[in-house]
C-alpha positions in Angstrom: -8.3 25.8 68.6 -8.9 23.4 71.5 -12.0 24.0 73.6 -11.1 24.5 77.3 -12.2 21.6 79.6 -14.9 23.0 81.9 -15.8 19.8 83.8 -13.9 21.0 86.9 -16.1 24.1 87.3 -19.4 22.4 86.6 -21.9 21.2 89.2 -24.3 19.3 87.0 -23.8 16.7 84.3 -26.2 14.9 81.9 -26.0 11.1 81.5 -24.6 11.7 77.9 -21.9 14.0 79.3 -20.7 11.3 81.7 -21.0 8.6 79.1 -18.8 10.5 76.7 -16.3 11.5 79.4 -15.8 7.9 80.7 -16.2 6.1 77.4 -19.2 4.0 78.5 -22.8 3.7 77.4 -25.7 5.5 79.0 -27.1 2.0 79.6 -24.0 1.1 81.7 -24.5 4.3 83.8 -28.2 3.5 84.3 -27.1 -0.1 85.4 -24.8 1.4 88.0 -27.7 3.6 89.1 -30.0 0.6 89.4 -27.4 -1.1 91.7 -27.4 2.0 94.0 -23.8 3.0 93.0 -25.0 6.3 91.6 -27.8 8.5 92.9 -28.6 11.3 90.3 -31.2 13.8 91.0 -34.1 14.4 88.6 -35.4 17.5 86.8 -38.6 16.2 85.4 -37.7 12.9 83.7 -34.1 13.9 83.1 -31.3 12.5 85.2 -29.0 15.2 86.7 -25.7 14.0 88.0 -23.7 16.0 90.5 -19.9 16.1 91.1 -20.3 13.4 93.7 -21.8 11.1 91.0 -19.1 12.0 88.6 -16.4 11.1 91.2 -18.1 7.8 92.0 -18.3 7.0 88.3 -14.6 7.7 88.0 -14.0 5.2 90.8 -16.3 2.6 89.2 -14.4 3.0 85.9 -11.1 2.5 87.7 -12.5 -0.6 89.4 -13.5 -2.0 86.1 -10.1 -1.3 84.6 -8.6 -3.1 87.6 -10.8 -6.1 87.0 -12.8 -5.8 90.2 -16.2 -7.4 90.5 -19.3 -5.3 90.9 -19.4 -6.3 94.6 -15.8 -5.3 95.1 -16.4 -1.9 93.4 -19.5 -1.4 95.6 -17.3 -2.2 98.7 -14.7 0.2 97.5 -17.3 2.9 97.1 -18.6 2.3 100.6 -15.0 2.8 101.9 -14.7 5.9 99.9 -18.0 7.2 101.3 -17.2 6.3 104.9 -17.1 9.3 107.2 -14.1 8.4 109.4 -14.9 11.0 111.9 -18.4 9.5 112.5 -17.6 5.8 112.2 -17.7 4.1 115.6 -14.4 2.5 116.6 -15.9 -0.9 116.5 -17.5 -0.3 113.1 -14.8 -2.3 111.4 -13.8 0.4 108.9 -10.1 0.2 109.6 -10.2 -3.6 109.5 -12.0 -3.5 106.1 -9.5 -1.0 104.7 -6.6 -3.1 106.0 -8.0 -6.3 104.5 -8.5 -4.5 101.1 -5.0 -3.1 101.2 -3.6 -6.6 102.0 -5.6 -8.1 99.1 -4.4 -5.4 96.6 -0.8 -5.8 97.8 -1.1 -9.6 97.1 -2.6 -8.9 93.7 0.2 -6.4 92.9 2.8 -9.0 93.8 1.0 -11.6 91.6 0.9 -9.1 88.6 4.6 -8.3 89.0 5.5 -12.0 89.2 3.3 -12.7 86.1 5.0 -9.9 84.1 8.5 -11.2 85.1 7.6 -14.7 84.0 6.2 -13.6 80.7 9.3 -11.5 80.0 11.4 -14.6 80.7 9.3 -16.7 78.4 9.6 -14.0 75.7 13.3 -13.9 76.1 13.5 -17.7 75.7 11.3 -17.6 72.6 13.6 -14.9 71.1 16.7 -17.0 71.9 15.2 -20.1 70.3 13.4 -18.6 67.3 14.8 -15.2 66.9 12.9 -11.9 67.2 9.5 -11.6 65.4 9.5 -10.4 61.8 
């Protein structure tokens, strides 16, 4: 019998809970904490992560999967954290978001182009040498 997933209703998580959930080491999570990307609370000497930290760790994991640098992930987190209602009009938030969107659109185009080119190369290889054994 499968155990129900209770993460959604939880408010607190241990470092080992998050490490298991996101498939990363506790050392990696402590590294992100040392870089200011996570801010767990403490109960004695124990790190206590809240839902916000879990959501940020999900964004960090996504950024890693996308091949973003640590700086880019930190910038992404800052955009995620920005309170649009309290950001001054000249604060540059919209410009930073637009620049990031433009960059991601260019990257998407590059990925689609690379996939198309690799498919063409594979097709040529099959035509010359036949399909793999």
